[in-house]
C-alpha positions as MATLAB code, in Angstrom:
seq = 'MEPEAGMRIGMMGDAYKPKVSGVTMHISLTSRALTAAGHDVRIFTLGQEADADDEPYVVRSPGVPLADSGFYLGLRYTKAARHLLQSMDVIHVHHPFLSGRLALRYARPVNKPVIFTNHSRYDLMAHAYLPLVPEEVSETLLQTYLPAFCRQVDLIIVPSASVRVLLHDLGVQEDIEVIPNGVDLRPFAQARALPRQELGFSEKDVLLTYVGRLGPEKNLMLLLRAFAGAQAAFPEAALLIVGDGPEREDLEERTRHARLESRVRFVGQVDYPALPKYLAACDAFVTASVSEVHPLSVIEALASGLPVVGTRSPGIQDTVEDGVTGYLAANDIAAYTAKLSRLLADPAGRKRMSEQARRASEQYAIERTTGLLLEQYERAVRQGPRRRETNWRVLWHRLTDWPQ';
ca = [
     106.218  266.879   61.968;
     108.861  265.740   59.448;
     112.106  267.782   59.424;
     113.026  269.572   56.222;
     116.308  268.874   54.445;
     117.859  271.821   56.236;
     116.998  272.022   59.927;
     116.864  275.158   62.068;
     118.931  274.401   65.153;
     119.300  276.594   68.218;
     122.408  275.990   70.371;
     122.296  277.454   73.879;
     125.084  277.897   76.420;
     125.766  279.825   79.616;
     128.969  281.114   78.000;
     130.555  281.314   74.584;
     133.614  282.825   72.965;
     135.843  284.598   73.804;
     135.713  282.231   76.801;
     137.801  279.192   75.917;
     136.597  275.835   77.223;
     135.782  272.378   75.988;
     132.096  273.300   75.865;
     132.569  276.481   73.831;
     134.878  274.665   71.418;
     132.356  271.838   71.041;
     129.521  274.263   70.310;
     131.666  276.101   67.763;
     132.956  273.000   65.968;
     129.558  271.320   65.850;
     127.805  274.480   64.673;
     130.318  274.962   61.868;
     129.932  271.339   60.755;
     126.129  271.540   60.799;
     126.194  274.810   58.875;
     128.535  273.326   56.274;
     126.044  270.463   55.886;
     123.293  272.925   54.967;
     121.560  273.504   58.295;
     120.635  276.867   59.826;
     122.381  277.046   63.217;
     122.163  279.900   65.732;
     124.117  280.095   68.992;
     122.262  281.811   71.836;
     124.142  283.051   74.876;
     124.493  285.909   77.336;
     127.122  288.623   77.065;
     127.982  292.071   75.846;
     126.564  293.019   72.468;
     129.903  294.675   71.639;
     131.781  291.369   71.759;
     133.251  290.622   68.334;
     132.297  287.241   66.925;
     133.967  285.479   64.042;
     130.719  283.576   63.513;
     127.755  285.543   62.139;
     125.201  283.256   63.780;
     125.908  284.130   67.452;
     122.950  285.805   69.192;
     123.779  287.519   72.490;
     121.431  288.936   75.091;
     122.683  291.373   77.753;
     124.017  289.965   81.006;
     126.025  291.009   84.030;
     129.629  289.689   83.937;
     130.559  287.359   86.771;
     134.050  288.679   87.598;
     136.490  287.479   84.932;
     134.983  284.007   84.590;
     133.659  284.540   81.076;
     130.115  283.868   82.326;
     127.275  286.378   82.475;
     124.226  286.483   84.694;
     120.934  287.107   82.939;
     117.378  285.927   83.509;
     115.946  286.488   80.043;
     116.779  286.927   76.389;
     115.850  289.981   74.399;
     112.508  289.858   72.628;
     114.219  289.454   69.240;
     116.460  286.638   70.527;
     113.512  284.869   72.138;
     111.424  285.004   68.973;
     114.340  283.746   66.882;
     114.961  280.887   69.328;
     111.292  279.918   69.206;
     111.464  279.685   65.403;
     114.053  276.880   65.589;
     113.042  273.269   64.856;
     115.023  271.961   67.801;
     116.765  273.574   70.779;
     120.014  272.038   72.038;
     121.190  273.338   75.412;
     124.708  272.705   76.714;
     124.411  273.862   80.339;
     121.617  272.875   82.739;
     121.524  276.068   84.760;
     120.850  279.552   83.319;
     120.537  278.509   79.677;
     118.820  275.264   80.693;
     116.037  277.104   82.475;
     115.714  279.602   79.627;
     115.499  276.755   77.115;
     112.534  275.221   78.938;
     110.940  278.593   79.523;
     111.001  279.601   75.859;
     110.574  276.214   74.151;
     107.592  274.803   76.016;
     104.996  277.466   75.077;
     105.706  276.822   71.375;
     106.082  273.026   71.698;
     109.688  272.798   70.527;
     111.834  269.827   71.633;
     114.715  270.522   74.018;
     117.876  268.393   73.940;
     120.437  268.613   76.745;
     124.069  267.524   76.590;
     125.776  267.076   79.962;
     129.385  268.129   79.331;
     130.764  268.588   82.839;
     131.378  266.913   86.180;
     129.318  269.484   88.052;
     129.910  267.678   91.340;
     133.686  268.117   91.091;
     133.392  271.648   89.731;
     131.311  272.633   92.767;
     133.974  271.226   95.097;
     136.703  273.150   93.258;
     134.964  276.512   92.966;
     132.765  276.527   96.080;
     135.238  275.313   98.707;
     133.313  276.980  101.545;
     130.178  274.989  100.753;
     130.272  271.584  102.467;
     130.570  268.712  100.006;
     127.382  267.142  101.336;
     125.431  270.355  100.669;
     126.677  270.832   97.104;
     126.051  267.165   96.277;
     122.542  267.295   97.737;
     121.724  270.406   95.712;
     122.963  268.734   92.546;
     121.024  265.538   93.262;
     117.918  267.660   93.670;
     118.373  269.926   90.658;
     119.862  267.798   87.893;
     117.357  264.883   87.904;
     114.460  267.361   88.010;
     115.903  269.272   85.050;
     116.529  266.080   83.072;
     112.911  264.998   83.571;
     111.774  268.131   81.763;
     113.924  267.871   78.628;
     113.107  265.629   75.662;
     116.483  263.973   75.172;
     119.660  263.679   77.248;
     123.045  263.211   75.589;
     126.402  262.496   77.214;
     129.784  262.220   75.483;
     130.839  258.965   77.171;
     129.402  255.864   78.803;
     130.996  256.679   82.180;
     129.094  259.954   82.345;
     125.836  258.112   81.733;
     126.627  256.017   84.814;
     127.423  259.160   86.820;
     124.085  260.751   85.894;
     122.195  257.608   86.826;
     124.050  257.591   90.162;
     122.864  261.165   90.727;
     119.276  260.027   90.272;
     118.610  260.682   86.583;
     116.248  257.898   85.510;
     115.578  258.869   81.894;
     117.202  257.172   78.901;
     120.526  258.726   77.955;
     122.168  258.668   74.521;
     125.972  258.480   74.204;
     127.381  260.608   71.360;
     131.095  261.508   71.513;
     132.136  265.131   71.132;
     133.569  265.561   67.663;
     136.829  267.086   66.512;
     137.995  268.316   63.126;
     140.856  265.840   62.896;
     142.488  267.116   59.698;
     144.486  270.044   61.150;
     145.943  267.763   63.831;
     146.715  264.856   61.510;
     148.392  267.109   58.921;
     150.156  269.686   61.126;
     153.806  270.634   60.659;
     155.631  270.724   63.976;
     156.738  273.966   65.545;
     160.579  273.903   65.753;
     161.670  272.670   69.169;
     164.204  275.516   69.419;
     161.338  278.041   69.484;
     159.998  276.261   72.548;
     163.348  276.168   74.331;
     163.925  272.431   73.886;
     165.999  270.151   71.655;
     165.235  267.191   69.427;
     166.892  264.914   71.992;
     164.308  265.812   74.641;
     161.245  263.673   75.253;
     158.730  266.492   75.188;
     155.475  266.009   77.096;
     152.626  268.484   76.882;
     149.485  269.481   78.743;
     146.876  271.628   76.993;
     143.958  273.139   78.855;
     142.775  275.411   81.593;
     145.117  275.940   84.528;
     142.464  275.579   87.198;
     142.124  273.601   90.432;
     139.810  271.025   88.856;
     142.640  269.960   86.495;
     144.814  268.481   89.283;
     147.944  270.123   87.880;
     149.851  270.182   91.155;
     149.836  266.382   91.122;
     150.980  266.428   87.504;
     153.921  268.704   88.292;
     154.994  266.639   91.292;
     154.794  263.421   89.262;
     156.786  265.028   86.451;
     159.461  266.155   88.921;
     159.789  262.589   90.177;
     159.992  261.085   86.689;
     162.373  263.760   85.404;
     164.860  262.970   88.174;
     165.203  259.500   86.660;
     164.905  260.606   83.024;
     166.754  263.942   82.599;
     165.718  264.132   78.931;
     162.068  264.613   79.956;
     160.588  268.078   79.390;
     157.105  269.524   79.836;
     155.272  272.122   77.749;
     152.168  273.610   79.404;
     149.756  275.315   77.006;
     146.894  277.302   78.488;
     146.099  279.791   81.190;
     144.008  280.073   84.310;
     143.887  281.002   87.993;
     146.537  278.470   89.077;
     149.239  279.568   86.658;
     151.136  281.732   89.136;
     151.177  278.988   91.782;
     152.255  276.396   89.226;
     155.106  278.589   88.018;
     156.193  279.133   91.618;
     156.133  275.373   92.235;
     158.277  274.893   89.121;
     160.860  277.406   90.357;
     160.850  275.837   93.823;
     161.589  272.429   92.252;
     164.345  274.026   90.101;
     162.688  272.819   86.916;
     162.520  276.131   85.043;
     164.724  274.758   82.254;
     162.552  271.624   81.870;
     159.058  273.104   82.188;
     157.786  275.934   80.019;
     154.483  277.797   80.288;
     153.474  279.285   76.928;
     150.056  280.589   77.950;
     146.955  280.540   75.803;
     147.516  280.008   72.079;
     145.103  280.605   69.232;
     143.245  277.427   68.401;
     144.401  277.309   64.750;
     148.011  277.296   66.031;
     147.465  274.453   68.492;
     148.134  271.543   66.052;
     151.730  272.654   65.422;
     152.415  272.755   69.176;
     151.078  269.223   69.599;
     153.023  268.022   66.553;
     156.243  269.188   68.243;
     155.674  266.908   71.234;
     156.109  263.211   72.008;
     153.238  262.560   74.436;
     150.294  264.231   76.174;
     149.841  264.238   79.954;
     146.887  265.101   82.168;
     146.058  264.353   85.784;
     142.528  265.799   85.632;
     139.717  263.792   87.210;
     136.974  266.253   86.249;
     136.725  265.524   82.534;
     133.589  264.304   80.816;
     134.980  263.850   77.315;
     138.174  265.876   76.917;
     138.648  267.464   73.512;
     142.298  268.121   74.320;
     142.919  264.388   74.734;
     141.172  263.595   71.430;
     143.215  266.299   69.700;
     146.362  264.750   71.161;
     145.382  261.293   69.868;
     144.709  262.780   66.422;
     148.208  264.295   66.559;
     149.660  260.846   67.215;
     150.497  261.478   70.870;
     150.131  258.682   73.419;
     148.356  259.944   76.539;
     149.142  259.448   80.215;
     146.001  260.177   82.223;
     144.073  259.247   85.330;
     141.710  256.326   85.579;
     138.605  258.514   85.792;
     135.365  259.058   83.839;
     135.993  260.716   80.503;
     139.709  259.941   80.388;
     139.266  256.184   80.723;
     136.567  256.263   78.030;
     139.019  257.900   75.632;
     142.405  256.329   76.422;
     142.957  252.567   76.235;
     145.526  251.567   78.830;
     148.597  250.044   77.216;
     147.304  250.732   73.699;
     146.915  254.475   73.170;
     148.586  255.494   76.414;
     148.617  254.685   80.106;
     146.010  255.162   82.833;
     147.041  255.662   86.462;
     145.227  255.973   89.761;
     144.765  259.490   91.109;
     147.918  259.090   93.160;
     151.395  260.614   92.783;
     153.264  257.331   93.042;
     151.016  255.547   90.545;
     151.053  258.430   88.084;
     154.840  258.822   88.348;
     155.279  255.114   87.653;
     153.154  255.229   84.481;
     154.891  258.393   83.305;
     158.296  256.806   83.884;
     157.199  253.712   81.979;
     156.341  255.841   78.959;
     159.633  257.741   79.129;
     161.623  254.507   79.328;
     160.081  252.950   76.209;
     160.737  254.765   72.883;
     159.492  251.796   70.849;
     156.310  251.686   72.915;
     155.720  255.407   72.346;
     156.042  254.893   68.585;
     153.616  251.962   68.630;
     151.118  253.897   70.752;
     151.441  256.913   68.449;
     150.197  254.897   65.483;
     147.373  253.383   67.523;
     146.380  256.800   68.866;
     145.848  258.167   65.357;
     143.644  255.219   64.437;
     141.643  255.502   67.665;
     140.938  259.204   67.038;
     138.974  258.453   63.859;
     135.833  257.573   65.832;
     135.699  261.218   66.999;
     135.724  262.775   63.523;
     133.325  265.713   63.512;
     131.652  264.397   60.349;
     130.721  261.163   62.129;
     129.570  262.692   65.420;
     127.532  265.382   63.658;
     125.746  262.675   61.687;
     124.847  260.881   64.917;
     123.611  264.159   66.402;
     121.423  264.905   63.387;
     119.738  261.521   63.746;
     118.726  262.484   67.284;
     117.545  265.932   66.192;
     115.338  264.409   63.507;
     113.901  261.883   65.940;
     113.155  264.616   68.489;
     111.361  266.717   65.856;
     109.316  263.741   64.630;
     108.255  262.783   68.149;
     107.745  266.326   69.390;
     108.079  267.441   73.009;
     107.331  264.746   75.555;
     105.555  267.195   77.844;
     103.265  269.900   76.603;
     102.525  273.007   78.622;
      99.209  273.444   80.352;
      97.354  276.626   79.511;
      98.156  278.308   82.826;
     101.869  277.517   82.391;
     101.916  279.034   78.910;
     100.181  282.123   80.277;
     102.753  282.382   83.100;
     105.675  282.233   80.639;
     104.113  284.952   78.502;
     103.426  287.213   81.454;
     106.947  286.857   82.847;
     108.413  287.705   79.438;
     106.457  290.985   79.204;
     107.435  293.733   78.700;
     110.898  293.693   77.099;
];
């Protein structure tokens, strides 16, 4: 089957806005770019029908909220949502669990190709959010589930080469395509800086920033301790933390305990359109996370001309070139403090890295990455699903979907 000029593309995720995450932002940005290019994109997720969406193409099916996580539990889509999903040319799922199973369940009976992008370090997320489950148990479950799921989809995409290695290490044997997550670079490249005075800092400060979720998987306690060590040697250093999450209260308490309230400011979650002016007000971006796959926040920082200090870990090391667009450190307080201090001590180096960061960000332009994605969609449609359902399997899917 040859794809038409305008494809019908179904995006699926376990969560979507108003939950803010790298995955939801990627789905939103990519869907907008594909729509602007003339394609019919629908986003399928679980959640309350009353949720207000600023995108008219979001299709929600009822689900039970899982505390305040932004995720919903649901085992099926509504009949209307299912039929709409099955009318798509290609189905692109962004989580392997709830939406991953639903993608296979609904796509296979109608022979539609399923593409899966692995966005997350699920091994590290399990350790962070299921601390009572032994590491060996969670890793064994993942090594059992993820390769089996990947065998059933028609194409696997990862945002970086390191993540491809991680999936192979988990037992995924299928071919894996590397397509970076895209960013609309223009707002970040053209932003006017927010006045430093509004942030509580001066033009003489060397202002560092972290943008993202304040959760245990982001390793922010190490970041704060490293900043405290570097700031003792460089009093002009300051830190702006943008975002919110379950660790915010503990992080603020740690800041008070270290007597750094005047040098560290928590501004909470900001609207995405306002983010570029916050980044433009800063001198460098810092992150100690080791759980990233392909961090949009780091790419946005590079597009804003900010050198990045990060950990030598998958995702970060694929995005930041040590000594060129920033510095990479081991996941260790002493090593991270040393790299942070090196950046603070070298104004000329920061300026040089700023220029190189902007150039490096161009490879992540949403126009480029969307073009690469479309090539894979068209190939998947031409080839069709790799595995067709047997008659009894089709009958089982239809029976389990009835009645609704």
